[in-house]
LUMBA-312101 format. One record per residue (C-alpha): residue number from 1; x, y, z. Coordinates in Angstrom, 2 decimals. Example, Ala and Ser with C-alpha at 12.3 -4.5 7.8 and 13.67 -1.06 7.14 Angstrom:
2
REC_seq_px_py_pz
REC_1_12.30_-4.50_7.80
REC_2_13.67_-1.06_7.14
end
This chain:
488
REC_seq_px_py_pz
REC_1_-6.81_32.60_2.03
REC_2_-6.07_30.93_-1.32
REC_3_-3.82_27.88_-1.33
REC_4_-1.28_29.55_-3.63
REC_5_-0.92_32.55_-1.32
REC_6_-0.47_30.27_1.71
REC_7_2.21_28.34_-0.16
REC_8_3.99_31.60_-1.00
REC_9_3.97_32.54_2.68
REC_10_5.35_29.12_3.62
REC_11_8.13_29.28_1.03
REC_12_9.08_32.75_2.26
REC_13_9.10_31.59_5.90
REC_14_11.30_28.57_5.11
REC_15_13.69_30.80_3.17
REC_16_13.91_33.19_6.13
REC_17_14.46_30.28_8.57
REC_18_17.08_28.81_6.23
REC_19_15.08_25.59_6.28
REC_20_15.32_22.48_4.12
REC_21_12.92_19.55_4.36
REC_22_14.30_15.98_4.34
REC_23_12.61_13.40_2.15
REC_24_11.31_10.07_3.42
REC_25_14.07_8.44_1.37
REC_26_16.71_10.47_3.21
REC_27_15.18_9.64_6.60
REC_28_15.33_5.97_5.63
REC_29_18.82_6.24_4.08
REC_30_20.77_9.16_5.63
REC_31_23.71_8.44_3.33
REC_32_21.66_10.35_0.71
REC_33_21.78_13.56_2.76
REC_34_24.12_16.19_1.22
REC_35_27.64_16.05_2.65
REC_36_27.59_19.76_3.50
REC_37_24.59_19.21_5.78
REC_38_26.35_16.30_7.48
REC_39_29.36_18.53_8.02
REC_40_27.27_21.24_9.70
REC_41_25.58_18.69_11.96
REC_42_28.98_18.04_13.54
REC_43_28.51_21.32_15.44
REC_44_24.87_20.80_16.42
REC_45_23.46_18.98_19.47
REC_46_20.91_16.22_19.03
REC_47_18.17_18.17_20.82
REC_48_19.18_21.64_19.63
REC_49_16.43_23.81_18.19
REC_50_18.23_24.04_14.87
REC_51_16.40_23.50_11.55
REC_52_19.12_21.15_10.32
REC_53_18.04_18.69_13.02
REC_54_15.15_17.80_10.73
REC_55_17.82_15.65_9.07
REC_56_18.15_13.72_12.32
REC_57_14.64_12.30_12.01
REC_58_16.01_8.80_11.43
REC_59_16.70_5.56_13.29
REC_60_20.36_5.84_12.18
REC_61_21.69_8.73_14.25
REC_62_25.03_8.19_15.90
REC_63_24.12_7.58_19.59
REC_64_25.71_10.74_20.99
REC_65_24.26_13.98_22.37
REC_66_26.31_16.36_20.24
REC_67_27.76_16.47_16.76
REC_68_26.89_12.94_15.73
REC_69_26.80_11.59_12.22
REC_70_24.99_8.49_10.99
REC_71_25.55_4.78_11.31
REC_72_23.53_1.57_11.50
REC_73_20.01_1.40_12.96
REC_74_20.05_1.88_16.74
REC_75_18.75_-1.22_18.51
REC_76_19.29_-3.51_21.46
REC_77_18.72_-7.25_21.64
REC_78_17.04_-8.61_24.77
REC_79_19.04_-11.64_25.94
REC_80_17.38_-14.94_26.84
REC_81_18.49_-14.47_30.46
REC_82_16.07_-11.52_30.68
REC_83_13.25_-12.68_28.41
REC_84_13.17_-16.30_29.52
REC_85_12.44_-17.40_25.95
REC_86_14.51_-18.88_23.13
REC_87_13.26_-16.48_20.46
REC_88_15.33_-13.36_19.84
REC_89_13.81_-9.94_20.59
REC_90_15.15_-6.88_18.76
REC_91_14.13_-3.44_20.08
REC_92_14.70_-0.37_17.89
REC_93_15.85_2.50_20.11
REC_94_14.07_5.87_19.92
REC_95_16.26_7.75_22.42
REC_96_18.59_8.99_19.71
REC_97_15.99_11.00_17.85
REC_98_15.71_14.72_18.67
REC_99_13.53_15.01_21.84
REC_100_14.53_11.44_22.74
REC_101_11.53_9.85_21.02
REC_102_10.69_8.73_17.47
REC_103_7.53_10.86_17.54
REC_104_9.39_13.62_15.70
REC_105_8.95_11.33_12.69
REC_106_5.28_10.65_13.31
REC_107_4.65_14.41_13.54
REC_108_6.84_15.30_10.58
REC_109_4.52_13.50_8.14
REC_110_1.26_15.31_8.99
REC_111_2.87_18.75_9.42
REC_112_4.99_18.76_6.27
REC_113_2.11_17.43_4.19
REC_114_0.01_20.45_5.22
REC_115_2.86_22.93_4.74
REC_116_3.97_21.97_1.25
REC_117_0.42_21.56_-0.07
REC_118_-0.61_25.07_1.00
REC_119_-3.08_23.97_3.69
REC_120_-1.22_25.45_6.66
REC_121_0.18_28.96_6.89
REC_122_3.05_29.07_9.45
REC_123_3.04_32.87_9.38
REC_124_-0.41_33.16_10.98
REC_125_-1.66_29.72_12.10
REC_126_-0.79_27.45_15.02
REC_127_-0.37_23.68_14.85
REC_128_-2.59_21.94_17.40
REC_129_-1.27_18.56_18.59
REC_130_-3.76_16.31_20.46
REC_131_-1.66_13.77_22.33
REC_132_-0.95_11.63_25.35
REC_133_2.59_12.97_25.55
REC_134_5.38_12.25_23.08
REC_135_3.38_13.17_19.98
REC_136_2.78_16.73_21.14
REC_137_6.43_16.94_22.19
REC_138_7.52_15.84_18.72
REC_139_4.97_18.19_17.18
REC_140_6.13_21.15_19.25
REC_141_9.74_20.42_18.30
REC_142_9.05_20.09_14.57
REC_143_6.79_23.15_14.68
REC_144_9.57_25.21_16.26
REC_145_12.11_24.11_13.65
REC_146_9.63_24.88_10.87
REC_147_8.87_28.31_12.25
REC_148_5.35_27.48_13.49
REC_149_3.66_28.13_16.81
REC_150_2.22_25.05_18.51
REC_151_-0.55_24.07_20.92
REC_152_-0.28_20.88_22.99
REC_153_-3.37_19.16_24.40
REC_154_-2.63_16.23_26.72
REC_155_-4.03_14.58_29.89
REC_156_-3.16_16.27_33.18
REC_157_-1.92_13.01_34.71
REC_158_0.91_12.51_32.20
REC_159_4.46_12.67_33.57
REC_160_5.64_16.06_34.80
REC_161_8.71_15.88_32.57
REC_162_6.49_16.15_29.49
REC_163_4.89_19.40_30.67
REC_164_8.22_20.92_31.69
REC_165_9.76_20.18_28.29
REC_166_6.78_21.65_26.41
REC_167_7.10_24.84_28.43
REC_168_10.76_25.13_27.44
REC_169_9.95_25.19_23.69
REC_170_7.18_27.73_24.18
REC_171_4.20_25.55_23.36
REC_172_0.76_26.66_24.48
REC_173_-0.38_23.87_26.81
REC_174_-3.83_22.60_27.75
REC_175_-4.07_19.79_30.33
REC_176_-7.28_17.79_30.05
REC_177_-8.96_15.71_32.78
REC_178_-7.80_12.14_33.40
REC_179_-4.94_9.84_32.51
REC_180_-3.44_8.07_29.53
REC_181_-6.71_6.49_28.40
REC_182_-8.83_9.66_28.55
REC_183_-8.54_10.41_24.84
REC_184_-12.17_11.54_24.47
REC_185_-11.46_14.45_26.82
REC_186_-8.58_15.48_24.55
REC_187_-10.90_15.50_21.54
REC_188_-13.47_17.56_23.43
REC_189_-10.87_20.21_24.23
REC_190_-9.72_20.26_20.62
REC_191_-13.30_20.90_19.44
REC_192_-13.61_23.70_21.98
REC_193_-10.41_25.35_20.74
REC_194_-11.44_24.93_17.10
REC_195_-14.76_26.63_17.84
REC_196_-13.07_29.48_19.72
REC_197_-10.21_30.17_17.32
REC_198_-11.49_29.00_13.95
REC_199_-8.96_29.42_11.16
REC_200_-6.23_30.42_13.60
REC_201_-5.37_26.75_14.25
REC_202_-4.84_23.59_12.23
REC_203_-5.42_20.31_14.10
REC_204_-2.97_17.50_13.40
REC_205_-4.61_14.52_15.09
REC_206_-2.19_11.60_15.30
REC_207_-5.07_9.13_15.53
REC_208_-6.48_10.27_12.17
REC_209_-3.57_11.67_10.13
REC_210_-2.20_9.08_7.68
REC_211_1.15_10.87_7.78
REC_212_1.70_9.29_11.22
REC_213_1.69_5.58_10.21
REC_214_2.97_6.52_6.75
REC_215_6.26_7.67_8.28
REC_216_6.60_4.31_10.04
REC_217_5.68_2.44_6.84
REC_218_8.39_4.29_4.94
REC_219_11.08_4.52_7.64
REC_220_10.54_2.19_10.62
REC_221_9.52_-0.90_8.63
REC_222_12.62_-0.73_6.41
REC_223_14.78_-0.16_9.51
REC_224_13.50_-3.42_11.02
REC_225_14.05_-5.22_7.73
REC_226_17.63_-3.92_7.58
REC_227_18.42_-5.07_11.13
REC_228_16.94_-8.50_10.44
REC_229_19.12_-8.94_7.36
REC_230_22.18_-7.98_9.42
REC_231_21.56_-10.28_12.41
REC_232_19.83_-13.30_10.87
REC_233_21.36_-16.74_10.80
REC_234_20.98_-19.49_8.22
REC_235_17.66_-20.70_9.67
REC_236_16.36_-17.40_11.03
REC_237_12.79_-16.27_10.40
REC_238_11.27_-12.82_10.62
REC_239_8.53_-14.18_12.83
REC_240_6.64_-11.17_14.08
REC_241_6.25_-7.66_15.41
REC_242_4.63_-6.57_18.66
REC_243_3.54_-2.95_19.05
REC_244_1.19_-1.31_21.50
REC_245_-1.66_0.26_19.56
REC_246_-1.46_3.84_20.82
REC_247_-2.16_6.04_17.83
REC_248_-1.49_3.04_15.53
REC_249_1.46_4.94_14.10
REC_250_4.15_2.30_14.57
REC_251_1.69_-0.35_13.38
REC_252_2.08_1.19_9.93
REC_253_5.50_-0.51_9.85
REC_254_3.64_-3.82_9.99
REC_255_2.01_-3.13_6.63
REC_256_5.43_-2.66_5.06
REC_257_6.84_-5.75_6.72
REC_258_3.86_-7.89_5.66
REC_259_4.87_-7.20_2.06
REC_260_8.40_-8.43_2.76
REC_261_7.60_-11.28_5.19
REC_262_4.05_-12.52_4.44
REC_263_4.13_-15.28_7.08
REC_264_5.00_-13.00_9.99
REC_265_2.57_-12.29_12.85
REC_266_1.58_-8.76_13.88
REC_267_0.35_-8.29_17.44
REC_268_-1.29_-5.10_18.73
REC_269_-1.03_-4.56_22.47
REC_270_-2.97_-2.50_24.97
REC_271_-3.12_-2.10_28.72
REC_272_-5.04_-4.91_30.41
REC_273_-6.64_-2.25_32.60
REC_274_-8.30_-0.76_29.49
REC_275_-8.96_-3.77_27.19
REC_276_-10.75_-2.11_24.27
REC_277_-9.43_-4.37_21.49
REC_278_-9.76_-7.50_23.60
REC_279_-13.10_-7.04_25.31
REC_280_-14.59_-3.70_24.15
REC_281_-13.48_-2.65_27.62
REC_282_-12.56_0.63_29.27
REC_283_-10.66_2.01_32.24
REC_284_-7.57_3.94_33.28
REC_285_-3.97_2.72_33.17
REC_286_-0.35_3.77_33.67
REC_287_1.39_2.69_30.46
REC_288_1.99_6.17_29.10
REC_289_1.93_6.65_25.36
REC_290_-0.38_3.87_24.18
REC_291_-3.84_5.55_24.23
REC_292_-7.09_3.66_24.71
REC_293_-10.89_3.42_24.76
REC_294_-11.07_3.82_20.99
REC_295_-9.58_2.46_17.76
REC_296_-7.49_4.97_15.75
REC_297_-8.80_5.83_12.30
REC_298_-5.40_5.00_10.79
REC_299_-5.17_1.46_12.21
REC_300_-5.45_-1.14_9.45
REC_301_-7.15_-3.80_11.54
REC_302_-7.15_-6.34_8.70
REC_303_-3.37_-6.54_8.98
REC_304_-3.48_-7.42_12.70
REC_305_-3.20_-11.11_13.63
REC_306_-3.48_-11.05_17.39
REC_307_-4.14_-8.66_20.29
REC_308_-2.73_-8.86_23.79
REC_309_-3.30_-7.17_27.13
REC_310_-0.29_-5.96_29.15
REC_311_-0.73_-5.64_32.92
REC_312_0.35_-2.15_33.96
REC_313_1.25_-3.31_37.49
REC_314_3.74_-5.83_36.11
REC_315_4.97_-3.16_33.72
REC_316_5.73_-0.69_36.50
REC_317_7.46_-3.31_38.63
REC_318_9.71_-4.31_35.73
REC_319_10.46_-0.61_35.28
REC_320_11.86_-0.56_38.83
REC_321_13.75_-3.81_38.30
REC_322_15.48_-2.35_35.24
REC_323_16.23_1.07_36.73
REC_324_16.62_0.94_40.51
REC_325_20.21_0.38_41.63
REC_326_19.17_-2.69_43.65
REC_327_17.39_-4.09_40.60
REC_328_20.40_-3.59_38.36
REC_329_22.71_-5.18_40.91
REC_330_20.41_-8.20_41.12
REC_331_20.37_-8.58_37.34
REC_332_24.17_-8.36_37.16
REC_333_24.97_-10.61_40.10
REC_334_22.17_-13.08_40.86
REC_335_20.83_-13.31_37.29
REC_336_24.32_-13.19_35.71
REC_337_23.30_-10.72_33.01
REC_338_26.07_-8.86_31.23
REC_339_26.79_-5.43_32.77
REC_340_26.62_-3.69_29.38
REC_341_23.12_-5.03_28.71
REC_342_21.87_-4.06_32.16
REC_343_23.13_-0.49_31.71
REC_344_21.26_-0.24_28.42
REC_345_17.87_-1.23_29.86
REC_346_17.15_2.43_30.63
REC_347_16.85_2.93_26.87
REC_348_13.34_1.53_27.29
REC_349_10.66_3.80_28.72
REC_350_7.37_2.59_30.19
REC_351_5.61_1.76_26.91
REC_352_8.85_0.27_25.57
REC_353_8.89_-2.20_28.46
REC_354_5.30_-3.06_27.57
REC_355_6.44_-3.74_24.00
REC_356_9.15_-6.09_25.26
REC_357_6.59_-7.86_27.46
REC_358_4.32_-8.27_24.44
REC_359_7.11_-9.89_22.44
REC_360_7.60_-12.41_25.25
REC_361_3.88_-13.20_25.30
REC_362_3.91_-13.66_21.51
REC_363_6.90_-16.00_21.60
REC_364_5.29_-18.13_24.30
REC_365_1.91_-18.18_22.57
REC_366_3.36_-19.34_19.22
REC_367_5.97_-21.63_20.89
REC_368_8.83_-19.89_19.10
REC_369_12.42_-21.09_19.23
REC_370_15.91_-19.74_18.61
REC_371_15.25_-19.42_14.87
REC_372_12.45_-16.92_15.44
REC_373_13.22_-13.19_15.56
REC_374_10.68_-10.70_16.92
REC_375_10.80_-6.93_16.57
REC_376_9.42_-3.99_18.50
REC_377_10.37_-0.38_19.28
REC_378_11.44_1.65_22.29
REC_379_9.53_4.85_21.59
REC_380_11.50_6.69_24.27
REC_381_13.80_6.06_27.22
REC_382_13.45_6.48_30.98
REC_383_14.57_10.09_30.64
REC_384_10.94_11.26_30.69
REC_385_9.82_9.06_33.59
REC_386_12.00_9.82_36.61
REC_387_8.96_11.31_38.36
REC_388_7.21_7.95_37.91
REC_389_10.13_6.23_39.62
REC_390_9.71_8.59_42.56
REC_391_5.97_7.88_42.69
REC_392_6.58_4.13_42.76
REC_393_9.09_4.52_45.60
REC_394_6.47_6.43_47.56
REC_395_3.76_3.87_46.76
REC_396_5.71_0.68_47.42
REC_397_8.68_1.78_49.49
REC_398_12.43_1.44_48.85
REC_399_13.60_-1.18_46.37
REC_400_15.88_-3.98_47.51
REC_401_17.34_-7.27_46.30
REC_402_14.43_-9.29_47.65
REC_403_11.89_-7.22_45.71
REC_404_14.09_-7.46_42.63
REC_405_14.19_-11.26_42.89
REC_406_10.40_-11.43_43.21
REC_407_9.82_-9.07_40.28
REC_408_12.34_-10.92_38.12
REC_409_10.72_-14.30_38.69
REC_410_7.05_-13.30_38.93
REC_411_6.66_-10.28_36.66
REC_412_9.32_-10.93_34.00
REC_413_10.05_-14.66_33.72
REC_414_6.47_-15.28_34.86
REC_415_4.86_-13.54_31.86
REC_416_2.05_-15.75_30.58
REC_417_-0.14_-16.04_27.49
REC_418_-3.27_-14.86_29.29
REC_419_-5.43_-12.11_27.81
REC_420_-4.47_-12.83_24.20
REC_421_-6.82_-13.24_21.26
REC_422_-5.80_-14.56_17.85
REC_423_-8.13_-12.77_15.46
REC_424_-10.41_-14.44_12.96
REC_425_-12.25_-12.47_10.25
REC_426_-15.13_-11.44_12.49
REC_427_-12.90_-10.60_15.44
REC_428_-11.11_-8.14_13.17
REC_429_-14.39_-6.77_11.89
REC_430_-15.67_-6.26_15.45
REC_431_-12.59_-4.18_16.28
REC_432_-12.81_-2.27_13.00
REC_433_-16.47_-1.48_13.68
REC_434_-15.50_0.22_16.96
REC_435_-14.15_3.06_14.83
REC_436_-17.74_4.05_14.08
REC_437_-18.50_5.37_17.55
REC_438_-15.47_7.67_17.74
REC_439_-14.93_8.71_14.16
REC_440_-18.37_8.77_12.55
REC_441_-20.51_9.83_15.51
REC_442_-18.01_12.23_17.08
REC_443_-15.30_13.29_14.63
REC_444_-17.06_13.77_11.29
REC_445_-15.63_10.91_9.26
REC_446_-17.92_9.15_6.78
REC_447_-19.39_5.66_6.81
REC_448_-18.38_5.33_3.17
REC_449_-14.70_5.68_3.99
REC_450_-15.06_3.41_7.00
REC_451_-16.45_0.73_4.69
REC_452_-13.72_1.37_2.14
REC_453_-11.12_0.70_4.81
REC_454_-12.65_-2.73_5.29
REC_455_-13.93_-3.80_1.88
REC_456_-11.69_-1.98_-0.63
REC_457_-8.49_-3.97_-1.02
REC_458_-6.75_-0.96_-2.59
REC_459_-7.57_1.50_0.20
REC_460_-4.52_0.89_2.40
REC_461_-2.19_0.15_-0.51
REC_462_-3.00_3.56_-1.97
REC_463_-2.40_5.24_1.39
REC_464_1.04_3.66_1.74
REC_465_2.12_4.80_-1.72
REC_466_1.75_8.44_-0.71
REC_467_5.27_8.71_0.71
REC_468_6.62_8.51_-2.86
REC_469_4.36_11.40_-3.91
REC_470_5.37_13.45_-0.87
REC_471_9.05_12.92_-1.63
REC_472_8.48_14.44_-5.07
REC_473_6.63_17.40_-3.56
REC_474_9.26_17.90_-0.83
REC_475_11.99_17.99_-3.49
REC_476_10.00_20.52_-5.51
REC_477_9.39_22.63_-2.40
REC_478_13.08_22.70_-1.51
REC_479_13.90_23.86_-5.03
REC_480_11.37_26.69_-4.69
REC_481_12.86_27.97_-1.44
REC_482_16.34_27.77_-2.97
REC_483_18.06_27.04_0.35
REC_484_19.09_23.57_-0.81
REC_485_21.37_25.13_-3.45
REC_486_23.83_26.12_-0.73
REC_487_24.39_22.47_0.13
REC_488_24.80_21.00_-3.33
end
């Protein structure tokens, strides 16, 4: 079908659904959202399947379940009593996005790009979301709001809560063999579905779609910059960012921040049990949401300073320390940590705890002090991992104060600088070259573009500029549907 006809269908569908698309600028600065939309949001729940919740794809939602407006960036600061380091750790909180994870932003970019350019017809095609969990949840949510059907492909060993939620929004679900790190099996299923259904589906692969890291470049990076400017002291330094690689989406924020803070350090983390960046290694692990055994096409390796392995056993034990009642009581009483902080630790899900652990490793490696501020994100909260808590209870038995004391000292305060590699030019090139085996041999990308990513200094800069172009096209699209006129 011709692009123009597809675009006509999309405009008609959005008009029928009474749908308006937010711009990247509005997601970064919600104060620019029309007042009439803000007024209507007062009667809409954060997770409601209402098209106006597209305007809640921002780090600045009021932290309430229903009727919230906007405010400052949602974040928590990890106190020294928990981290054991002098450097400050700031964690942006993803719980207050629709679905409870920031992935609604990472999926918005790829989907909207296809819709407003006439490359995806929501009236007859389905959006296929290859994922290890939150990405397909975000994709299914955005698809529903945009009037599209969705297909989720994710590993069968992901948390049960993910599957149950996908069923509720009517996504077609395919569970592939293996765990978090079995990404190849996801790709194989996607190829099978593409062969079977042809033009019926459009694949939006988070590991290859620039709209994923582009959203973080345009929205998450500025959010971190804003928080830094609000909390910094006279001698404070924006010293670094730690992010688990996953789909490399959040790492796009590092490209923005490098422009603002050239001396900062960017560390990419992965599970020690699957050390692909560190050692070209492989294996399975339990840190849900960070992917493995390949390097995403959209990861700008040249902008990465250091890589670090996070032990999933330590990660899971800290999860219990932060969330079991005995663990929280230990932190409040024996460790003398403020009650309010302890009650907020459940804002960090499993991969979020790994991000905090990575910040601690970074601070120790670079011998940072109280003037250094490190940033990371909490992709989601513990809301999607209660089944994992139950599994850990079954595996290790009930949690008590003695176990909490051991985990606090050994797993948290005992975090070391092992399994870290500060990257020189050829270390970075080695990691970049790993893209060849997934993307050229298996996924149809070209060697020419792979080389451009490495040798062409303008390649990534041109990619990051695209959010300005998409804002123009989104504005034009909204004018064509005419729905925006009701809110002016």
